[in-house]
C-alpha positions as CSV (number, residue, x, y, z in Angstrom):
1,X,0.2,0.2,0.0
2,X,3.1,2.6,0.6
3,X,4.0,1.9,-2.8
4,X,0.3,2.9,-4.0
5,X,0.6,5.9,-2.1
6,X,4.0,6.4,-3.5
7,X,3.1,6.1,-7.0
8,X,-0.3,8.6,-6.3
9,X,2.5,11.2,-4.6
10,X,5.0,10.8,-7.6
11,X,2.4,11.2,-10.6
12,X,0.8,14.3,-8.6
13,X,4.1,16.1,-8.6
14,X,5.1,14.7,-11.8
15,X,1.7,16.4,-13.2
16,X,2.1,19.4,-10.9
17,X,6.1,20.3,-12.6
18,X,4.6,19.3,-16.0
19,X,2.0,21.5,-16.1
20,X,4.5,24.5,-14.8
21,X,6.6,23.5,-17.2
22,X,4.1,23.8,-20.1
23,X,2.6,27.4,-18.5
24,X,6.0,28.6,-18.3
25,X,7.2,27.6,-22.1
26,X,3.7,28.8,-23.5
27,X,4.1,32.1,-21.3
28,X,5.8,33.9,-23.7
29,X,3.7,32.9,-26.4
30,X,0.3,33.6,-24.7
31,X,1.6,37.6,-23.4
32,X,3.3,38.1,-27.2
33,X,-0.3,36.9,-28.3
34,X,-2.0,39.2,-26.1
35,X,0.5,42.2,-27.0
36,X,-0.4,41.6,-30.7
37,X,-4.0,41.1,-30.1
38,X,-3.7,45.1,-27.9
39,X,-1.6,46.2,-30.9
40,X,-4.5,44.8,-33.6
41,X,-7.1,46.7,-32.0
42,X,-5.7,49.8,-30.8
43,X,-3.2,51.0,-33.7
44,X,-6.5,52.1,-36.3
45,X,-7.3,54.6,-33.3
46,X,-3.8,55.7,-32.8
47,X,-3.4,56.2,-36.5
48,X,-6.2,58.3,-36.9
49,X,-5.3,60.1,-33.2
50,X,-1.9,60.6,-35.6
51,X,-3.4,62.2,-38.5
52,X,-6.0,64.8,-36.6
53,X,-3.0,65.7,-34.7
54,X,-0.8,66.7,-37.9
55,X,-4.0,68.4,-38.8
56,X,-4.3,70.4,-36.3
57,X,-0.4,71.4,-36.1
58,X,-0.7,72.3,-40.3
59,X,-3.8,74.3,-38.9
60,X,-2.0,76.0,-36.0
61,X,1.1,76.8,-37.9
62,X,-1.1,78.2,-40.9
63,X,-3.1,80.7,-38.2
64,X,0.4,81.4,-36.3
65,X,1.7,82.2,-39.4
66,X,-1.2,84.8,-40.0
67,X,-1.3,86.0,-36.6
68,X,2.7,87.4,-36.4
69,X,2.5,88.7,-40.7
70,X,-1.0,90.7,-39.1
71,X,1.7,91.7,-36.0
72,X,4.5,92.8,-38.3
73,X,2.0,94.8,-40.5
74,X,0.5,96.6,-37.9
75,X,4.3,97.6,-36.0
76,X,5.0,98.4,-39.6
77,X,1.7,101.1,-39.8
78,X,3.7,102.9,-36.4
79,X,6.2,104.0,-38.3
80,X,4.0,105.0,-41.4
81,X,2.2,107.9,-38.7
82,X,4.3,110.3,-40.2
83,X,3.9,109.2,-43.8
84,X,0.0,109.8,-43.0
85,X,0.7,113.1,-41.3
86,X,2.4,114.6,-44.6
87,X,-0.9,113.3,-46.9
88,X,-2.6,114.9,-44.1
89,X,-0.7,118.0,-44.8
90,X,-0.6,117.8,-48.9
91,X,-5.1,117.2,-48.6
92,X,-5.3,120.4,-46.3
93,X,-3.5,122.3,-48.8
94,X,-4.9,120.7,-52.2
95,X,-8.3,121.8,-50.3
96,X,-6.7,125.3,-50.0
97,X,-6.4,125.6,-52.7
98,X,-9.2,124.1,-54.2
99,X,-10.9,126.9,-52.3
100,X,-8.8,129.7,-53.8
101,X,-9.3,128.7,-56.8
102,X,-13.4,128.2,-56.6
103,X,-13.2,132.0,-54.8
104,X,-11.0,133.6,-57.5
105,X,-13.6,131.6,-60.4
106,X,-16.4,133.2,-59.2
107,X,-14.6,136.4,-58.8
108,X,-14.5,136.1,-62.3
109,X,-17.2,135.0,-63.1
110,X,-19.0,138.4,-61.5
111,X,-16.5,140.2,-63.5
112,X,-17.7,139.2,-66.7
113,X,-21.3,139.1,-65.4
114,X,-21.7,141.6,-63.2
115,X,-25.8,141.0,-63.7
116,X,-25.3,137.0,-62.1
117,X,-23.8,138.1,-59.0
């Protein structure tokens, strides 16, 4: 009877040992399979996120360029105030000359046609 018990115990030990060896031998394969499964499921979503981020980056770069261009235009306008003042002075001179011409023209018309004035 002792020999039979010993055989049962040896069988249990060898079965457990075999099972442990099987698990250890297949563990890397299972891990790689799970990893592959995860990558296959998540890769399309990650690729879409990457494409979205690249699109947003391009839009942002375009917006940044537009803002920088507008800022430089505004800065350059501050330096053109001298030119605007010069234009304003020339316009005032032109208006005064036009008034003088109108006055001279109306005097000339009155001198030729004394009854119209």
